C-alpha positions as CSV (number, residue, x, y, z in Angstrom):
1,M,109.1,99.0,97.2
2,A,107.7,96.2,99.0
3,K,103.9,96.0,98.4
4,K,103.2,94.1,101.5
5,S,104.8,93.7,104.9
6,Y,104.3,91.3,107.7
7,F,105.7,90.7,111.1
8,V,105.9,86.9,112.2
9,T,105.7,86.5,115.9
10,G,105.0,83.4,117.9
11,T,103.1,82.4,121.0
12,D,106.7,81.2,122.3
13,T,109.8,80.5,121.5
14,G,110.3,77.1,119.7
15,V,106.7,77.3,118.1
16,G,108.1,77.1,114.3
17,K,108.2,80.7,113.2
18,T,111.1,80.4,110.8
19,M,109.5,77.2,109.0
20,V,106.1,78.7,109.0
21,S,107.9,82.2,107.3
22,A,109.5,80.1,105.0
23,A,106.6,78.1,103.9
24,I,104.8,81.3,103.6
25,L,107.5,82.7,101.0
26,H,107.4,79.2,99.1
27,A,103.7,79.5,98.9
28,A,104.1,83.4,97.7
29,R,106.5,82.3,95.0
30,A,104.2,79.5,94.0
31,M,102.0,82.6,93.3
32,R,104.6,84.1,91.3
33,K,105.2,86.9,93.8
34,R,108.6,88.5,94.5
35,T,109.7,87.9,97.9
36,L,111.9,89.1,100.5
37,A,112.5,88.5,104.3
38,M,114.7,89.3,107.2
39,K,115.4,88.3,110.6
40,P,116.9,91.5,112.3
41,I,118.2,89.8,115.2
42,A,119.5,86.2,115.6
43,S,121.2,84.6,118.2
44,G,122.7,81.2,118.6
45,C,124.9,81.9,115.4
46,E,127.8,79.8,114.5
47,R,131.4,81.0,113.4
48,T,132.1,80.3,109.9
49,S,134.8,81.3,107.4
50,E,132.3,84.3,106.0
51,G,131.2,85.1,109.6
52,L,128.6,84.6,112.1
53,R,126.0,82.7,110.4
54,N,122.3,81.7,111.9
55,E,120.6,78.5,110.6
56,D,117.1,80.1,110.6
57,A,118.3,83.2,108.8
58,L,119.9,81.0,106.2
59,I,116.5,79.1,105.6
60,L,114.9,82.5,105.0
61,Q,117.5,83.5,102.7
62,N,117.2,80.2,100.8
63,A,113.5,80.8,100.5
64,I,113.0,84.3,99.0
65,S,112.8,84.9,95.3
66,E,115.1,88.2,95.4
67,P,118.6,87.6,95.9
68,L,120.0,89.3,99.4
69,A,123.4,89.2,101.1
70,Y,123.2,87.5,104.4
71,E,124.0,90.5,106.3
72,L,120.8,92.1,104.9
73,V,118.8,89.3,105.8
74,N,120.4,89.1,109.5
75,P,121.9,92.3,110.2
76,V,122.5,91.5,113.9
77,A,123.9,88.2,114.4
78,L,124.9,87.0,117.9
79,E,126.8,83.9,119.0
80,P,125.3,83.0,122.1
81,A,122.0,80.7,122.0
82,I,120.3,82.6,124.4
83,A,117.7,85.8,124.9
84,P,118.9,88.2,122.4
85,H,119.2,91.2,125.0
86,V,121.4,88.9,127.1
87,A,123.5,87.9,124.1
88,A,124.0,91.5,122.9
89,E,124.8,92.3,126.4
90,Q,127.4,89.8,126.4
91,A,128.8,90.8,122.9
92,G,129.1,94.2,124.0
93,R,126.4,95.2,121.8
94,H,123.4,97.7,122.4
95,I,120.2,96.9,120.3
96,T,117.7,99.5,119.8
97,V,114.3,99.5,118.1
98,D,115.3,102.5,115.7
99,R,118.2,100.6,114.6
100,L,116.3,97.5,113.6
101,V,113.5,100.0,112.2
102,G,116.2,101.3,109.9
103,F,117.5,98.0,108.5
104,C,113.9,96.8,107.8
105,R,113.4,100.1,106.0
106,G,116.1,99.4,103.9
107,L,114.5,96.3,102.6
108,Q,111.2,98.0,102.0
109,V,112.1,100.1,99.4
110,R,113.3,97.2,97.4
111,P,110.9,95.8,94.7
112,A,108.9,93.1,95.9
113,D,105.2,91.9,96.5
114,L,106.1,90.5,100.3
115,L,108.4,91.1,102.8
116,L,108.3,89.0,105.8
117,V,110.1,90.1,109.1
118,E,110.8,87.1,111.7
119,G,110.9,88.2,115.2
120,A,112.3,86.4,118.3
121,G,110.8,84.4,120.7
122,G,107.2,85.9,121.5
123,W,105.3,89.0,121.5
124,R,107.1,90.8,124.4
125,V,110.6,89.6,124.1
126,P,113.0,92.4,125.4
127,L,115.8,94.0,123.2
128,N,117.0,96.1,125.9
129,D,115.9,97.3,129.4
130,R,113.3,99.9,127.9
131,E,112.4,98.2,124.8
132,T,110.7,94.9,123.7
133,Y,110.4,93.4,120.1
134,A,106.8,94.7,119.9
135,E,107.8,98.2,119.5
136,F,109.4,97.2,116.1
137,P,106.3,96.4,114.2
138,R,104.4,99.3,116.0
139,Q,107.0,102.0,114.8
140,L,106.5,100.2,111.4
141,D,102.5,100.1,111.7
142,M,103.0,96.5,110.2
143,P,100.4,93.9,110.4
144,V,101.3,90.6,112.5
145,I,101.2,87.1,111.6
146,L,100.8,84.6,114.8
147,V,102.5,81.1,114.8
148,V,100.5,78.9,117.3
149,S,102.0,75.8,118.6
150,L,99.2,73.1,118.9
151,R,100.4,72.0,122.2
152,L,98.5,71.9,125.8
153,G,98.0,75.6,126.8
154,C,97.9,77.2,123.3
155,I,94.5,78.4,123.3
156,N,95.4,80.7,126.5
157,H,99.0,81.8,124.8
158,A,97.1,82.7,121.5
159,L,94.3,84.6,122.9
160,L,96.4,86.5,125.2
161,T,99.1,87.3,122.3
162,A,96.4,88.2,119.9
163,E,95.1,90.5,122.4
164,A,98.5,92.1,123.1
165,I,99.0,92.7,119.2
166,R,95.7,94.4,119.1
167,N,96.0,96.5,122.4
168,D,99.4,97.8,120.6
169,G,97.5,99.2,117.7
170,L,98.5,96.6,115.2
171,M,96.5,94.3,112.9
172,L,96.5,90.5,113.4
173,A,96.4,89.8,109.7
174,G,96.3,85.7,110.4
175,W,97.7,82.8,112.4
176,V,99.1,79.5,111.5
177,A,98.6,76.6,113.7
178,N,101.8,74.4,113.6
179,R,102.0,70.8,115.0
180,T,105.4,70.8,116.6
181,E,104.9,67.3,118.0
182,P,105.1,63.7,116.1
183,E,102.1,63.0,114.7
184,P,101.6,59.5,116.2
185,E,101.1,61.8,119.6
186,P,99.2,64.6,118.8
187,M,97.9,67.1,121.3
188,S,94.9,65.9,123.0
189,C,91.7,67.1,121.7
190,E,93.3,68.7,118.9
191,Q,90.3,69.4,116.8
192,D,88.3,71.1,119.5
193,T,91.3,73.2,120.1
194,L,91.5,74.1,116.7
195,N,87.6,74.8,116.3
196,Y,87.8,76.9,119.5
197,L,90.7,79.2,117.9
198,V,89.1,79.6,114.6
199,N,85.9,80.7,116.3
200,H,87.7,83.3,118.6
201,M,90.9,84.5,117.0
202,A,89.0,87.3,115.0
203,S,91.5,86.7,112.2
204,P,92.0,84.1,109.4
205,C,93.7,81.0,110.0
206,L,96.2,80.9,107.1
207,G,96.7,77.0,107.6
208,I,97.1,74.3,109.6
209,L,100.5,72.5,109.4
210,P,101.5,69.0,110.1
211,W,104.4,67.5,111.9
212,L,106.9,65.8,109.3
213,E,110.1,64.1,110.6
214,H,111.9,65.6,107.6
215,S,110.1,68.6,106.8
216,R,111.0,71.2,104.2
217,P,109.3,74.8,103.8
218,E,108.4,73.9,100.4
219,M,106.6,70.9,101.6
220,L,104.7,73.0,104.3
221,A,103.7,75.7,101.8
222,N,101.0,73.3,100.3
223,Y,99.0,73.3,103.5
224,L,98.6,77.3,103.4
225,N,96.2,79.4,102.1
226,I,97.8,83.2,101.9
227,D,95.4,84.8,99.3
228,S,94.4,87.2,102.1
229,L,97.6,88.6,102.6
230,F,97.8,90.0,99.2
231,E,94.1,91.4,99.4
232,K,93.9,95.4,99.5
């Protein structure tokens, strides 16, 4: 059974959840940890000879130490590159939290030291007319890792998301600051922003990732300190 399981969310879409998740997986492998990962829902999939495939899910599949079939990494693959609940509706499918939880429990029983589950978009992304993605980690009582994109407005987005996570009864296990803009043009007053977040997030900063033109998860892993994820 997976000893530690975490849900990875972001302050918004496009903040680098997949690269951060894959970097965490590589950092864990460097610690000789057995790792698993899944992205339960992925929209924007491409048709291949093997079926629908999502680039982010493939990155996670390549980053884990334990072999998993693609369908276990990404059980709900949707073609349109739009919000998951809209993509599912267009595909004539109905996504429920209970179904996603069932997929995840199937992985949790496998032997591993770490299971990462990457969400979609931000904390309140809808799955259907009644449920949001936040209900998924709630049902599993899964601690959360938050990815914060270092750009204008990120303090507000990070603090509001952290507040929502805690109000939903879950632990914010840590957060990662991710530079999503080219290094020649970093956000204005970046260090002041980082200092404020470190002092007010009330959870450990697991790392501050640089923007790299040809970034790979194994490179970004060097900027992380994930020891706290394995503490009892």
